[in-house]
N, C-alpha and C positions, 0 to 999 in steps of 0.2 A: 688418866687424870689430866695430863697436859690440856685436852681438849677441853675438860668441864672449866678449867681454870681461865681459858679464854673464852668460854661462851658467855653470851650475853644472858644476864639473869631474865630479861624479859622475852627472849628468844622462844619461839615455837619450835617444835622439830623441824618442819621445813623450812623455817629462818636459819637454825642451827645446820643446815645441810648446805644452804648456799653462803654461808659466811664463809669470810676470808680465812683461809689457814695461818697458822704462825707462821709456817718456812715462806710461805708467798709475802707476807705482811713484811717480815725481816728482809727479803729479797728487793721489794718495792723501796723501803727504807734506806737500804745500803747504795739502791741505784740513784734515787731522790739525792742522798747525801753526794755522791761521786759527780752527779751532775752539776749538784750547788757548789761543790770546789772547782770544777772545771770553771764554772761561768765565773765565778771571783776570782779565779787566778787569770782568767781572759779578760778581765776588766782591768786588770791592774799595770796590764802593756800600755805603756805610754800613756797612763792617766794618772792623775795625783786623786786619792780618795781616801776617805778617814776607815779606819780600824774596824768602827762599828758598822758601818756601810758594807763592807767586805764580809764581817760576820753575817750580814743580815742576808744577803747574796748566797751564802754558802749555806743556811739552814732552811731558809725560807721555802726551798721546794720541797724539803720534806716535809715541811707542816702542811702544806697545800695538799702532798699527794696523801697523807694520812687522811684529811678532811675528806677527799673524794672516796678515799676506801671505806672510811664509816659510814658517808650517806647512802653509799651504795644503791643507787636509785631511786631513793626515797622523797618523793616531791615534798611532803612537810618538813623532813630534815633538811633538807636544801634550801627551801625558804628560810627556815629557822637560823641556820648556817649564816646567809645573805643577811637577815637583819642584825644577828650578832656582830658580825665583822664590820658593820656599816657603822657602829658604835665607835669606832676607832676615831673617825675623822671630827666626832664632837667633842674629842679631850679638850679642856680649857686649857691646860699648858702646854706648849709644845714639847714633844720628846725628841729624844735622838733615836737613830734606826734601831739600836739595840734594844732600847726600851719599848719600841713600836713590836719588835719583833718578839721579845717577850711577853707582851701582851698576847698576840697571835699564839705562842706557845701554850700559854695559862688558859685560852679561851679553846683551843685545840683539845687541850687535854680534859678540862672540862665539859665539852662536847663528847669525847668519847666515853667519859664516866657516866654521862647522863644518860647515854643510850644503853648503858648496861653493861658495857665493856670493860669492866674493872681490870681485868688482868692487861689489855691492851694499853688502856690509860696508865698503869704503872709501868708497863715495858716504854712506852714512849718517852713519858717522863724521863726515865732510866738513860735511853740510849741519847736523847736530844740535849738531857742537861751533863751527861758525860761528854758527848761530843763540843757542847759550847765550851768547858771546863778545858777540855785538850787545846780548842784553837785559842783561848786566852791564856793558856800557860806557855803556848810555843809563840806568842805574840804575833798572831797570824795578821798579816797586813801593815805591820808596823814598818817594817824594814831595819837595815843597821844603819841608815843614816836620817832617820826622822828627826832628830834634834835639829838637823841642819836647816830644815825648812822654817821659815817665820812668815810673818805677815808684818809690815813695816807700817806704822802710821805717823806721818811727819806733819806737823801746823808750822804754817809761812805765813808772813804779812800778806797783804793782798796785792802790795808793790813788788813783789819779788818774783821773776819770771820763771816758774817751775819748769819751764822747758829743758831739760838737760843739766840743770844746775846741781843733781846731786850723783850724776853718772859717773863723775871720776873716783868719787868715794865709793860709790856701791860697788865699781868694777873692781876696785883694790880688793874689798871685804868680802864679794860675794861671788859664787859661780855663775848665776844668773839673777836678774832682777828684772820685773817688768810692772808698769805702772796700771795698775788697773781699775783706780777710782780718783777722781778729784771732785770734791764738793765744797762749798763754803759752809763757814761756820761762823757763830757768834755776829749774827746780823749781817752778814757778807764782808765783815771787815779782816777775814783769816780764810785762808784756803785750808783744806786737810787731805793729803796726799795719802794713798794707799798703794802699798808695793807688796808683792808676791816676789820673795827672795830666798834662795840657798846660800847659805854662808860657807866660806871655804872652812871656817875653824870657828866652831862655837866659842871657844875662849876667848875671841877677840871681839865680842858682841858690846862690851862696853869703850873698847877703843871706836870702833864703829859708831855708835851714840855720841860720842864725846866730838867727832869730827863733824858729824852732822848738825850739832848744836851750834857749832861756828857758822853754820851755812844758813840756817832758819832763825836767828836772832834768840836763841836759847829759849824759843818757844816749845810746846811739848811735844815729846817722841815718846811714841811706844811701841814696843817690840813683843808681839806674841805667838803662841805655837800656831800653826795652821789649823789644827782640828777645832781649838777652843774659840778662833777667831772666825770661821765661816760656817755656816749652815752645815749641819750634820748628815743632811741628805746629800 
């Protein structure tokens, strides 16, 4: 009964005999998820990255694994997969890593179903959907101090020397601070400084902004979370 559920509806007897068994499918899927988890964990060592990117690293190996299993030596299917996956680059609106991974998941599930392996398509969607929910429920990749990571934008007049002018204030309220970018705005009459900072206490954020306003002539200052400020990938 189990073999009939996971047998392709378009398979001949010879193709059914050469099909991947359920236990091997689950074994490959489990190993791929384990490898993805290890890769995502290794990437976090001394690296700052977004939760969506880590989730993509953890799940994507399983997606690719299932695609290879379903292609199974078929040249025509391989060409169709390459053409379908290439459509991702032509999306008109840039998406996050999680959204791109979700698109791959949906395409992979549709590919499996289109090849006639309806049982595998349902099993794949159930397993990967469950794994994604588990990772999200446990806040995988966020960490306990995510709220302390900020991106600070300070606008200053062109006649103010920005070299070290805010260092004493930032040292008082942050664990680390790095000047990442300097650019001119408003036809060159203003400078906009971008800092990556780690706050000592997120409750003192307003106090930090008030002290910075006294240095930059009360021009625009903005503080945002790391993930919303930087490119998701």
